[in-house]
N, C-alpha and C positions, 0 to 999 in steps of 0.2 A: 560411504553412505549406502553401498550396495546391500549390506546386511540390514540396515534400517529399512530400505525399500522392501526387502523381502518380509521383514516383520510387519510393516504397514500392510502389505498385501495379504498377510495372514489374518490381520485384525480388523481391517476395514474393507468396505466395498471400494474397488478401484474404479474411479469415474473417468479415467483417461488422462491424456496429456494435452496441455494447452500451451501454445507458443505465441508470444506477442512482444511488442516493444512498448513500454510505458515511458512517458516523459513526466518526471517528478518536478514539480514547481514548488520548491521549499521556501516558506516564509522565513525571513531572517530574524523576525522578532517574535515568533510564536511556534514553539516546539509541539504544541498540542493540535496543530492542523497539518493535514497531509493531503495537499492537492496533487492531482495527477491527470494526465491525459491517457486514458486506457486504450492502448492499441490503436491510437489515432482516430477512434470512433466516438469517444465520449469524454466528458469532463467530470471529474469526481473530486469531492473533498470529504475526507473523513476527519471527524472532530473527536479528540480524546475527551471522554466524559470524566474518567477518574482512574486512579492507580490504587490498587489494593494489594499489598504485599508485592509480588512481582507481576501481577496480572494487570493488564490495561484494558479498559472498556472503551470502545469506540462506537460512534454512530456515523452513518452516511448522512452528511449535511446537504450535499448536492450530488446528483447523478443525472446528467443530461446528455443526450446524444447531440452531436453537431448537426446542423448549425445551432449556435447559441443566440437566443434573442437578446436585444439590448436590456430587457428586463432581467433576464437570467444573469447577464454580465454584471448588472448593477447589484444583484443579490450576492454574487461571488465577491465583488469588491467590498461589499459590506462585511461579509464573513472574514475576509482577509484584512479588514480595517485599513484598506487602501482608499485614498480619496482622489478621484479624478474628475476633472471638469467634463471630459468627453467620455461618453459611454456609447459603445457601438455594438452592432450585431457582429458576431464572429462566425464566419461560414465554415471554418474547418480548424484542424489542430494547428496548422502552420500559423494561421491568423491569431490563434490563442497564445501560442508561444511568443509571437511578436508583441502582442498586447501586454501579456503578463510578465514576460521575461525580464524586463528592466528592473522590476521590483522584487523578483524572486530568484533564488538559485535554481537553475535549470539543469537537470541531469537526464540523459537518455539511458534507459536500462532495458536491454534485451533480456527476456526471461523465458524459461521453459519450466512449467510446473506440472507435477503429477498430483491430481486431486483425489481425495479419498473421503468417505463418509461412513459413519457408524452411529446409529441412534441419532442423537441431536448434535453430534460433534463432526465438524469438518476438519480435515487435515490436509496439509500439502507439503511436498518436498519440492523445493524450487532451486533451479540453477540459474544464477544471474551473472551478468557481466557488468562490472562497475569500474569505470576508468580503466578499461581493458584488462581487468583482473577478474578471474572467475571466483564465485562464492557459491556456497550452498546454504540454504536456509530451511528450517522446519517450522511450520506454524500449525497451531490448533485454534479453532474458533468454535465457541459454544456459549450459550446463555448460562450454562451451569458451570461455575468455577470448579466444582468437584470433579466434573468430567475431564476438564483440562488437567487438573492436578493428578488425577489417576493415570492419564496418558503420559504425562511427564515422568511419572514414576515408572510406569510400564516400559517406556522406551529409554530409560536411563538418561533423561534430559533434565532432571530436577536441578542439578548443579550448574547447568549452562546459563549464561547471561541471557536475559529476556530483553531483546531490543526490537523496537518497531522499525519499519523500513526507513522512516524519516530520520530517526536517530542513527541508524546504521549508515545511511547515505551521507549524512552530515559528517560523521566520524571518518569515513573512508575518503570521500571525494570533495567535500566543501572546505576550502581553506578558512581557517579561523582568524 
């Protein structure tokens, strides 16, 4: 990946390195939702809107810093299609894992990512540790699918499988 990093640095503005641990809370019945606790600071759910060719379009359905109000927790449960009699305020990430953990597959993922930007396209090269095994990922984000397609071509990634984090995590770490 060293050659790719150098090529990214030539083509994009280097925004620096970010290190954090994310806790993914994967629904067992919905591959189109990607809930996670971002760096212990916030709760986020991305929802897949559609798939066109190999491109996936996602939106952020929830992004709230801790503590989470009971109203926010109720909203999250609604999105996850989970029905609970008790809805509580969640003061921190530990409480969220305890609350949501029984109904979701929980994975702790340390990551270090180098972020890049050019025009309307964001890119990242990420080193992650999943089930004690290291992996490297490359991602492009843009509102313009042509921008992504051009970068896939430019960096010789067009033939690579396109998998979102949820699919990758389920494949690697979640028993079927």
